[in-house]
N, C-alpha and C positions, 0 to 999 in steps of 0.2 A: 504494500500500500504506500503510495507516495505521500509526501507531506501535505500536498494540496488536497488529496482525497480525505485527509484527516480533518479538514476544515469545512466540511459540509454542514450547513446550518439551515434548519427549517424555521420559517417565521410565520406566525399566525397573528394577524393584526386586524384592525378595523375599528369603527366607532364603538362607543360604550353601548352595553346592553345587546350585543349581537351574538353572545355565546362563545367568546374566545377561550375563556378559562376551561369550560367543560369540554370543548373540542380538543384543546391542547392535552388535557388529561387522557381523553380516550385515545388519541394518537400515541401519546407516550406509553400507555399500557401495551399497545399493539406492537410497537417497534423498539421496546426497551429503551425509552428515552427519558430524559429529565428536563424539567421546565426552568427556564431562566426568565424571570419577570422583566417586562419592558414597560413598567408603569412608574412614572416619576413620583407618585404619592404612596404606593404600596410599600415603599422602602421604610416608611415611618412606623414606629411602634405606637400602640394605643389608638391607632386610627384604622379601625377594622371595618366598621359599617359603611362609612361614607366613601371609602376607597374600593369597596366591593372586592375585598381580598378573596382568593380562593378559600373554600370552606376547609375546616379541619379534616373532614373526610377526604376531600380532594388532595390535600397535602399529605395525608397518611397513605393514600393510594400511590401517589407518584411524588418523587422528590422535587421540591420547588426551591429556587434560589433567589436571592435579592428581595426578600419580603421580610418586613418586621425586624430590621436590624439597625435603624438609625433613630436616635432620639429626636422627637419633633422640634426641639429647640435648635437643632443643628441644620446648617445649610447642606444641600446635596446637589451637586452640579452635574452637567453632562460629562465633564472630565472625570469626576469620581465614578460615574456610571460606566464609562468606557473601561476604566481600570478594573472595576469589580466584575463587570460582565465578561471581560476578556479572560480574567483569571478563572471564573466559573466554567466558561466554555472549554478552556484548555484542560481543566481537571476532568470534566465530563468525558471529553474525547480520549484522554489518557486512560480512563477506566473502561473504554470500549463501548460507551453508550452514546446515544444520539441526542445532542442538545436541540431543544425546541424553544425558540424565543417567542414569548406570548405577551402581548400587551398593546396598548393604544397610543403610547407616547412616541409620535412619529420622529421627533428630533432625536430622541435617544436611539431609536432603531437605526435611522439613517446614518447617524454619526458613528455608531458602532460598526456598521457594515462597511462604511466608506473608507476606513483606514485613517480618518482624521485623528490628529493628536491635539488635544486642547491643553492649555496651560493648566497647572494644578489648581488648587483651591483658590488661588488669587490672593489678594490682600484685603482681608475683611475690614480692617480699620479704614483703609482707603475707600472701600466701597461705601461704608457708612458715611464717610466724609462727603463723598460725591452725592449720595442720596440726600444728605442734609442740604448741600448746596443746590441741588435740583429743587427742593421744596422752597428754598429761599429766593432764588433768582429766576426760577421757572424753566420749563422745557425749551423754550425758544432760545434763550441765552446759552443753555447747555448744548443744544444742538449746533448752534453757531460755533461754539468752542470746538466741538468735535469736527465740524466741517473745516476748521482751519488747518487740520493735519490729515484728516481722512474724509475728503468730500464724497468719496464713493459710498461709504457706509452711511454718512449723514444724509445723503440724497435718498436713501431707501427708508429712512425712519421718520415717523411723525413726532411732533413736539410732545405729544402725550405718552409716548412709549418710553416711560422712565426706565424700566428694567434694561432695555437694550441700549439706550443711550449711556447709562451708567456703566454697563458691561463693556461697551466699546471704549469709553474713556479709561476705565480701569485696566483693560488689556494693554492699551498703548502706554499708559503711565508705568505699568509694572514690567513690561517686556520690551518697550521701545519699538514694537512692531504693531502696525494697525491690523484690525480684523480683516480688512479687505485684502491686504498683502498676505496675511496668514491663510485666508480662504483660497487665494490664487495659488499659493504654494502647495496646498494640500490636494488640489484637484488632480495633480499628477501622481499622487500616491495610489498604488493598486489597492483594491478592496481587501479587507481582512479575511473574508470568508466567501466560499461559494454558496450563496444563499438562494433558496426558493422562497418567494414571498407570496403568502395567501392573505387576502383581505375579506372579511365577512361584512355583509350588508343585507338589506332587504330590497325586494323589488319595488315596494311601495314605501316611500319616505315617511308617510303618515303612520305606517305600522311601526317603524323605528321610533318615531316620536312618542307614540302611545306606550311602547315598551319602556322608554326612558321615564315618562311620567309615572308609570306604574312602579318602576324600580325606586324612584324617589319616595313614593308613598310607602313602599315596603321598608325603606331605610328609616323613615320617620317612625313607623310602627315598631321597628326593632330597637329604637332608642338612640337615633342619631343625635338628637338635641342633648340628651344626657351625656353622650360621648364627647360632644363639644364642651359642655359644662365641665367635664372632668379634665379636659385639656387646659381650660382656663384656670381651674383650681391648681393645676400643676405649675402655673405661672407661664404657660406658653403664650407668648405675645402674639397679637393679631398681625404683627408685622413679619413674623417668621414665615419662611417659604412654605412650610407645611400648612399653615393656616390660610394660605392663598388658594388652596384646593376648593373646587366647587363643592358647596354644601357646608364646609367648615367656615368659609369666609362669610357667607350670608347669615348663618346661624350665630356665629360669634358676634357679629355686629348687632343682630337683634337681641341677643341675650345681654350684651354689654349695655346697649342703649335702652333696654326695656321695651322695645318696639314689638310689633305684631309678628309672632312666629309663623302664623299662616301665610302672611305676606312674604316672609322669607322663604317659605317652602315653594311658593309659586315662582319666586325669583330663581330658586335652585333649578326648578324644572326648565325655565326659560334659558338659563345659562348652560344647562346640560344639553339642551337641544342645539343651541348655538355651537357648543363645543363639538358635538357630533357632526354638524355641518362642516366645521373647519377640518375635522379629521378626514372626512370624505374628500374635501377639496385637496388636502395634502396628498392623499393616496392616489387620487386620479391623475396627478401629474407624473406618476411613476409608471412607465410603460411595462416594467418588469412584473408588476403586481398581477396576480391571477385571482380573479374574484370568485367567491362562493356566495351565491345569492339565495337567501331564504324567501319563501313566499309568505307564510303566515307566522311561523315561529321556528326557531332553530331546532332541527330534527337531529339532535346529536346522536341519539341511540342508534338510528338507522343510517347514519352517514357512512358512505363507503370509503374505505381506506384507499381504494384505487384512484380516488380523486387526487391524492398527493402523488404526483408523477415524479418519482425519484430518478427516472431516466433523464430528467432535465439537468441533473448534475453533470458537469463536464467530466469525461473520463480522464482526460489528460489536459494539463494547463501549461 
């Protein structure tokens, strides 16, 4: 077996509420695989309901990695994910099993597959300083500052995009290299893995949205609001990356302000639908994605393994 053949990776992705976790478990059972999560929020401890983590039963059935291992007060970046996911995949392959990447965080997946190398955790103190500066002088002034040395990146960003403006400034100030230059350099890097990518969706967009609304209702009935209250009691700031997750952000604001929880729930549904739409838009720009389209509901139990065409993997590279 060549080294390239050892780097075969199956990806199951798609918008929220399409059955990714269940399908990943079924496939892993049949091909002796293990699952590597590709969800930017499932990495956090104590955040189970709102992130729709795989059930305990699913995790007992098949080994899952990169779930439940970061404290919600900590930041977790794309760079951290690439490092951790690469280590997991290497270990799985060395043990002769098949890694299956499962999740809906498109930036995490694409960055891992592409071979990009991000700078490490960055400078947290500088980031906070830049965030404070953004709040005081505004996005327009910060974007103008960015444009003075990186007009390409600045031209792609809106003045309201605080996170990316701050990230671009931090990257230049800590490395001396602009994000646009970094991106240009990494385009020439070959992919890390020979990946087959499958994306799940519904033939009718409204059915997807109905499933999302129902999922939010179920999360609330399971105690999502109490889960958010517990995080707040732990001292987790609403400014933490973990608390920016859909569901946690809206409920933490309502709980802190004493405003209407029902209104927050409706906002969660709206933001979840918008997020699903963005996920679909992200995936449809990728010609390599192979679509699995459900009609009424994910039929995981009867889904044929033959759909996963392993002959698509290159024999020699």
